[in-house]
C-alpha positions in Angstrom: 100.7 122.7 175.1 102.8 119.7 176.0 101.1 117.7 173.3 101.9 120.5 170.8 105.6 120.4 171.7 105.6 116.6 171.2 104.0 116.9 167.8 106.4 119.6 166.8 109.3 117.4 167.8 107.9 114.6 165.6 107.4 116.9 162.6 111.0 118.2 163.1 112.4 114.7 163.1 110.5 113.8 160.0 111.6 117.0 158.1 115.2 116.3 159.2 115.0 112.8 157.7 113.6 114.2 154.5 116.4 116.8 154.3 119.0 114.2 154.9 117.5 111.7 152.5 117.2 114.2 149.6 119.9 116.9 150.0 122.4 115.4 152.4 122.5 111.6 151.9 125.7 111.0 153.8 126.6 107.4 154.5 129.6 105.3 155.5 130.8 102.5 153.3 133.2 99.5 153.5 136.5 100.2 151.8 135.1 103.4 150.3 132.8 101.5 148.0 129.2 102.8 147.6 128.1 99.2 146.8 128.8 98.4 150.5 126.9 101.0 152.5 127.0 100.7 156.2 125.9 103.4 158.6 123.4 105.8 156.9 122.7 109.2 158.6 119.1 109.5 157.4 118.4 106.1 158.9 119.6 107.4 162.3 117.3 110.4 162.1 114.4 108.2 161.0 115.0 105.9 164.0 114.4 108.9 166.3 111.1 109.5 164.6 110.1 105.8 165.0 110.9 105.9 168.7 108.8 109.1 169.0 105.8 107.4 167.3 106.1 104.4 169.6 106.6 106.3 172.9 103.7 108.7 172.1 101.4 105.8 171.0 100.8 107.5 167.7 99.9 104.2 166.0 96.8 102.4 165.1 95.5 98.8 164.8 97.0 96.2 162.5 95.1 95.0 159.5 95.7 91.9 157.3 98.0 93.9 154.9 100.3 95.2 157.6 100.2 91.8 159.4 101.3 90.2 156.1 104.2 92.7 155.7 105.2 92.1 159.3 105.4 88.3 158.7 107.5 88.9 155.5 109.7 91.3 157.5 110.3 88.6 160.2 111.0 85.9 157.7 113.3 88.2 155.7 115.4 88.8 158.9 115.5 85.2 159.9 116.7 84.2 156.4 119.2 87.0 156.1 120.6 86.3 159.5 121.1 82.6 158.7 122.7 83.4 155.3 124.9 86.0 156.8 126.2 83.6 159.5 126.7 80.7 157.0 127.9 82.5 153.9 127.6 86.2 153.2 129.0 87.9 156.3 127.5 91.2 155.2 125.1 92.2 158.0 124.8 95.9 157.1 122.6 95.2 154.1 120.2 93.2 156.3 120.3 96.1 158.8 119.6 98.8 156.2 116.9 96.9 154.3 115.2 95.7 157.5 115.2 99.2 158.9 113.5 100.5 155.7 110.9 97.8 155.9 110.2 98.5 159.6 110.1 102.3 158.9 107.5 101.7 156.2 105.3 99.6 158.5 105.5 102.3 161.2 104.4 104.9 158.6 101.4 102.7 157.8 100.5 102.4 161.5 100.9 106.1 162.2 97.6 107.8 163.1 96.0 110.0 160.5 97.3 113.6 160.6 95.3 116.8 159.9 95.0 118.1 156.4 97.1 121.1 157.4 99.9 119.0 158.8 99.8 116.7 155.7 100.0 119.6 153.4 102.9 121.1 155.4 105.0 117.8 155.2 104.2 117.3 151.5 105.0 120.9 150.5 108.3 120.5 152.3 109.0 117.3 150.5 108.1 118.8 147.1 110.2 121.9 147.8 113.3 119.9 148.7 112.8 117.6 145.7 112.6 120.5 143.3 115.5 122.4 145.0 117.7 119.3 144.9 117.0 119.0 141.1 117.8 122.7 140.5 121.0 122.5 142.5 121.9 119.3 140.6 121.5 121.0 137.2 123.5 124.0 138.3 126.3 121.6 139.6 126.3 119.8 136.2 126.5 123.1 134.3 129.6 124.2 136.3 131.3 120.9 135.4 130.4 118.2 137.9 128.3 115.2 137.2 128.5 113.4 140.6 128.8 114.5 144.2 129.1 111.6 146.6 128.8 112.3 150.3 130.6 109.2 151.7 132.8 108.5 154.7 132.9 112.1 156.0 134.2 113.3 152.6 132.7 114.9 149.5 133.8 113.2 146.3 133.2 115.5 143.2 133.5 113.8 139.8 133.8 116.2 136.9 131.9 115.8 133.6 133.6 113.5 131.2 132.5 113.8 127.6 133.4 110.1 127.0 131.1 108.8 129.7 128.7 111.6 130.4 126.6 110.0 133.1 125.0 112.6 135.3 124.1 111.0 138.7 124.1 113.9 141.2 124.3 112.6 144.8 124.2 108.9 143.7 126.7 106.4 142.4 125.0 105.7 139.1 122.7 107.4 136.7 120.1 104.7 137.2 119.9 105.5 140.9 119.3 109.2 140.2 116.8 108.3 137.5 114.8 106.3 140.0 114.8 109.2 142.5 113.7 111.6 139.7 110.8 109.2 138.9 109.8 109.4 142.6 110.0 113.3 142.4 107.8 113.3 139.3 105.3 110.9 140.8 105.0 112.9 144.0 104.1 116.2 142.3 101.6 114.6 140.0 99.8 113.0 142.9 99.8 116.3 144.9 99.5 118.7 142.0 96.5 120.3 143.9 99.1 121.8 146.3 100.6 124.0 143.6 99.2 127.5 143.6 100.2 128.1 139.9 100.3 125.8 136.9 103.5 127.6 135.9 105.2 126.5 139.1 104.0 122.9 138.5 105.2 122.9 134.9 108.5 124.4 136.0 109.1 121.6 138.6 108.2 119.0 136.0 110.5 120.6 133.4 113.4 120.6 135.9 112.9 116.8 136.5 112.7 116.0 132.8 115.8 118.2 132.1 117.7 116.3 134.8 116.6 113.0 133.2 117.8 114.1 129.9 121.2 115.1 131.4 121.5 111.7 133.1 121.3 110.1 129.7 119.1 107.4 131.0 116.6 106.3 128.3 115.0 103.9 130.7 114.1 106.5 133.3 113.0 109.0 130.6 110.7 106.4 129.0 109.4 105.5 132.5 108.7 109.2 133.3 106.6 109.4 130.1 104.5 106.5 131.4 103.7 108.4 134.6 102.7 111.5 132.6 100.5 109.3 130.3 98.8 107.7 133.3 98.1 111.2 134.8 96.6 112.4 131.4 94.4 109.3 131.1 92.9 109.9 134.5 92.1 113.5 133.6 90.3 112.6 130.3 86.5 112.4 130.5 86.0 110.1 127.5 82.2 110.7 127.3 82.8 114.4 126.9 85.6 114.2 124.3 85.3 116.6 121.4 87.7 116.4 118.5 89.3 119.8 117.9 92.2 121.0 115.8 94.3 121.7 118.9 93.8 118.1 120.2 94.7 116.7 116.8 97.9 118.8 116.7 98.7 117.9 120.3 98.3 114.2 119.7 100.2 114.3 116.5 103.1 116.2 118.0 103.3 113.8 120.9 103.3 110.9 118.5 106.2 112.4 116.5 108.2 113.0 119.7 107.7 109.4 120.7 108.7 108.2 117.3 111.9 110.3 117.3 112.7 109.1 120.9 112.3 105.4 119.9 114.4 105.9 116.7 117.2 107.6 118.6 117.1 104.9 121.3 117.2 102.1 118.8 120.3 103.5 117.2 122.2 103.3 120.5 120.5 100.3 122.2 119.3 96.9 121.0 115.6 97.6 121.7 114.4 94.0 121.0 116.6 92.6 123.8 115.9 95.6 126.0 119.4 96.9 125.7 120.9 93.4 126.0 119.1 93.0 129.4 117.3 89.7 128.4 120.7 88.1 127.8 122.0 89.3 131.2 118.9 88.3 133.1 118.9 84.8 131.6 122.6 84.2 132.6 122.0 85.9 136.0 119.2 83.4 136.8 121.5 80.5 136.0 124.2 82.0 138.2 121.7 82.4 141.1 120.4 78.9 140.8 123.9 77.5 140.8 124.8 79.6 143.9 121.6 80.0 145.9 123.4 81.3 149.0 124.7 84.4 147.2 128.1 85.9 146.9 127.8 88.4 149.8 130.8 90.7 150.2 132.5 89.4 147.0 130.0 91.3 144.9 132.3 94.0 143.6 135.1 91.6 142.7 132.8 89.1 140.9 132.0 89.4 137.2 130.7 86.9 134.6 130.5 86.5 130.9 127.2 86.5 129.1 126.5 84.6 125.9 125.6 87.1 123.1 127.6 89.9 124.8 131.2 90.7 124.0 132.1 92.0 127.5 131.7 90.7 131.1 129.1 92.2 133.4 129.5 93.0 137.1 125.8 92.8 138.2 122.5 91.4 137.1 121.1 94.8 136.0 118.0 94.2 138.0 117.4 95.2 141.6 115.5 92.0 142.5 118.0 89.6 140.8 120.9 91.5 142.5 119.3 90.9 145.9 119.2 87.2 145.1 122.7 87.2 143.6 124.3 89.1 146.5 122.3 88.0 149.5 120.9 84.5 148.6 117.8 83.2 146.7 115.5 83.0 149.8 116.5 86.6 151.0 116.0 88.0 147.5 112.6 86.3 147.0 111.3 87.6 150.4 112.6 91.1 149.4 110.7 90.8 146.2 107.6 89.5 147.9 107.5 92.5 150.3 107.6 95.0 147.5 105.0 93.2 145.3 102.6 92.9 148.2 102.7 96.7 148.5 102.2 97.0 144.7 99.2 94.6 144.5 97.5 96.0 147.7 97.9 99.7 146.7 96.5 99.1 143.2 93.7 96.9 144.5 92.6 99.5 147.1 93.1 102.6 145.1 93.3 102.0 141.4 93.9 104.8 139.0 95.9 105.1 135.8 98.4 107.3 137.4 99.0 104.8 140.3 99.4 102.1 137.7 101.7 104.3 135.6 103.9 105.1 138.6 104.3 101.5 139.6 105.1 100.5 136.0 107.7 103.3 135.8 109.3 102.3 139.1 109.3 98.6 138.1 110.9 99.4 134.8 113.6 101.4 136.6 114.3 98.7 139.1 114.2 95.8 136.5 116.6 97.4 134.0 119.4 98.5 136.3 120.8 98.3 139.8 119.0 101.4 140.7 118.4 101.0 144.5 121.2 100.4 147.0 121.0 99.9 150.7 121.6 103.5 151.7 118.5 104.7 149.7 115.9 102.2 150.8 114.4 104.3 153.7 113.8 107.4 151.6 112.5 105.2 148.7 109.9 103.7 151.0 109.0 107.1 152.4 108.1 108.3 148.9 106.1 105.1 148.3 104.1 105.8 151.5 103.5 109.5 150.5 102.5 108.6 146.9 100.3 105.5 147.4 99.0 105.6 151.0 99.1 109.1 152.6 96.5 110.6 150.1 93.9 108.1 151.3 94.8 107.5 154.9 92.8 110.5 156.2 89.5 109.0 155.1 90.2 105.4 156.1 91.0 103.5 159.3 93.1 100.4 160.0 91.0 99.3 163.0 88.5 96.5 162.3 85.9 97.9 164.6 85.7 101.1 162.6 82.8 101.3 160.1 84.9 102.7 157.3 87.1 100.5 155.2 90.7 100.0 156.3 93.7 101.1 154.3 
């Protein structure tokens, strides 16, 4: 009975973290700027869960993958600490990113849970993801495109027809686009938990509607890659029969894709990826000229880009922004941590949907500053649920176990 109460407490903490990360992402920021997140409520709740895991010895043995992530985690902190003391003086980013890294490692070390408990957690996650999207669409329909929960206040920004960028609980549409990609990925991976195809299609439709309202072509294109990967996995090529319905379906999809590309090309320079190639080239030069980063001067710093008539305020790339803001060594270690996860997850459990999801997430993170410090923990939780939790039941991390490790 005592053990059941302990497990119930752990589940409660995890669900509170999920609720806070998805529906109540309150954080505190320096000078009221979302680019400088400090204390994050969801991180505090997640820390209680981490303590519970450690105190109750709910962890397993290391393997080479987790050991590698732990080494990168330590090197990241040593580099970030040195740069913060010498140059940046922005410790909160190091705290938030390091916490997210550590939280992810703890999740990987957590002992396998029962199928019933896994289904309970995932269904809760899917429900809140869908509920958040529905509330977001309703909020947009009544006239608000952004609702920021920051510094003990609610900042509601009305819809502006001139700059109609729907971002819901996030600073920028690219951030919300990334979150919607995580929502979409999750329900495709766990579509077996849906009792009805209509409910599944309804959830997918709400995500795509929110993507359309966000006016983010990047995220919308990335979402199509996820769907494409899922469809390829379901095709049994040796049993394919050409029918009229399939021909119509493929033709209709091709027409929609053509219309989408034509519309996008009218509003964006497609060959330069919406001018991103110019921005990245100049950003790399700036980073090499200033390898220690600009730290807390980020929001006040802007630079001109050859080939673009206006100045830009960031590198339009999550990885380059980490290097630009927090130094080249710190940004490279940050990038290495994420790419280790990508390579390992695809090597261990390759499927076209997993490949499609990673491609989609990389597109979203490479095209915009779509991931800020206050969202790292919930981002890594989704990564764990999508790429590791579905397989962790049947595998073990301990080397003395006969089965292959995760």
